[in-house]
N, C-alpha and C positions, 0 to 999 in steps of 0.2 A: 622179588616180587613187590610191587607197591601196593599200599593199602589206600583206602579212601581217606581224605583229610577229616579230621575230627573237628567239629565246630560245637562250641559250647555257648549257649545263650545264658547270660547271666543277669539277674536282677536283685533287688534287695532281699526277698524272701521266697522266691520261686513259686509264687502263687498265681501269677497271670502273665505278664510280658514274656518271661523266658519260657514258660510252658507253651504259650502260643507260638513263640519263635521256633521251639523245637518241633512242634506239631507241623507248621508250615514247611520247615526245611525237610521233614521226613516226607510230607505230601508231595513237594516239587522236586526233591533232590535225592530220593532214596537210593538211587544208582550212582550218585556222584559223591555224597558226603555221609559221614556218620553224625547225627545230630544229637546233642545232649542239652539239658538245661540244668541250672542249680541256682541257688541263692547264696549270698553272702551270709545270710542267717537262715534258719529254718523257719518256714511258714507253717500254717495251720491247715492246709489243704488248698486246692485249687479253688479260686474265686468262682462262685456259681455263675455270675454274669459272664465270665470268660468262657465257661463251659457252654452256656446257652448261645453265646454269640458265635462261637465256632461251629456249633451244631447248625445254627441257622445259616451262616454264610457258606460253610464248605461241607455241611452234612458230616462232619467229623466228630466223633465223641472222644474228647480228651479227658473225661472224668475218670477213666480207668487207666489213663496213660502212665501215671506214676504218682507217688506222693512226693510232696516237695522235699527236696534234699539240698545239702549244702556243697558248695564247689569242691571241697576236698574229698567228697564221695566219688568224683568223676575220675575216669582214666585220664591219662595225658592227653591234652588236646593241642591241635595246631593253630586254632583261630578261637580267640575269645571275643564275643560281641557283648558289650556292656549296654544294658537297656534302661538304666535309670540315670537321670542327669546327675544325681548326687554320687553315682559311682564312676562317672567319666574320668576323674583323676584320682579316685580313692579306692581302687581294686586292691585287695590284699597283696602285699608284696610277693607272697608265696604263690600267688595265681599267676603262673607263667604260661606263656604260649609263644609260638613263633611270630604270631601277629595278634594284636589287641586293638579293637576298634570300638568307638562308641556311636550308637545310633540314637538320634532323638525320636522318640516314639510318643504319640499322644497317650495321656494317662486320664482315663475317665474319672478317677477319683480326685484329680487336681486341676484339670484344665477345662472342663466343660465338654470334652469330646465324648464320643461313644466308643464302646467296644468294636463296633464295626469300623470306625476310624482307625483304631489301633491295629486291627487285623488287616485292613487295607494297606496301611503304611508298612507294616511288617511283611506283608505278602510281596509288595514291590521291592523292598530291600532284599528280602531272601531270594527272590527270583534273580535279582541282579548279581547278588553274591555267587550263586550257583552258576549263572552264565559266565562270570569272570573265572571261576575255577575251571569250568569246561573249557574255555578258550585259552587257559594257561596264563591268565593276566592278573592272577591274584598274588599278592607278594609273599608267597611261601614256596619253598622248593618241593619237589616230589617227596613224598614221605615214604620211609622205608618200613615194610611190614614188621620188622624186628623192633621197631620204636614202640 
């Protein structure tokens, strides 16, 4: 029997981008993938602005979703999505998956964008990822439930 592909959204400290990615993946793809988020380092809680924006845009409360965690707390995953430009080539070597990809995502703290911009970009990319997985066009093989 096959299980759903496991997708991890990873950012520096798991306080905004990765939390938003996980929430959107669960929102759009709960029947298709298992979504997780983590940081390379532990953060101090989800950014209040990210919580507010997700509530305003999707009426989804991520404040109780989870506390920030680091990548080695995750189960084995099939796909890692890196969400910080400084991580695109600098993920820990131990962080392995069948497929690793980097997404350029707006960052309100560094580029003048808004959290709504971040959510919109993540939403488009997450929906596209899920569509590719549904159509069997994502570069991973089927996953065995025993893995």
